[in-house]
N, C-alpha and C positions, 0 to 999 in steps of 0.2 A: 353548384356553381351559380350563385346569385339567385335572382327571382326568375321564375318561368314566365315567359311572355306568350300571348296568344296569337299575335299577328305574324304573318309569314314574311312581310316586307316592311321595312322601316321607311316611311315616306319622306323623312327629313334629309337624307343624304344618299339616296339611290344605291344603297348597298355597296359603298366603296369603303375599303378598310382604312381606318384612321392611321394605322401604323405604316402599312406598305403601299397604300393608295391603289391597290388592285381591286377588281370587282370580286364580290363574294357570292357564292351559291348559297341557297337557303339552308342547306345542311351543314354549312361551315360558319354560320352567322352567330355572333355574340353581340348584344346591344347593351349600352348603358341606359338604365331606366331613368337616370337623372338628366343627362345632357344629350341623349339620343344618338351618340356616335355608334358606328358599327365596326366590328373587328372580325378577322378570321379567328377561329378557335386556336390554330397554331400560332398566330401572332400574339394572342392573349397569353398562351402558355409560355412563350418566349419572354414576353414582357413581365410576367409574374415571377420569373426566376424560381426561387425556392420558398416563396411565401406560402403560407397556409390559407390565404384569403385572396379574393380578387379585389383589384383596385383599378378604377378607370384611369387610363393614361392622360385623359384630358382634364376632367374635373377633380381627379385625385380622391374621390370618395370611395370608401371601402364598401364592398358588398352590393354594388349597384349593377354589376354585369350579369347578364342572363342569356341563356340560349333561347332560340326560337324554334319551337317544334310544332309542326302541323299535325293535327289529330284527325 
């Protein structure tokens, strides 16, 4: 699923989902590496439909979405 990011919180939009506008827990977070929006994993799955690739709903770039995992 896109590029793995190392940060736990995206400072640009306070972890609010771009699609549903609800807050996101860190274990549900997907971020666009290009435009820095955040999405819930479930919202991204719904938006993706049956495509075999991820595409940002804002900037429309393919392969820019990535999950955030804390190690």
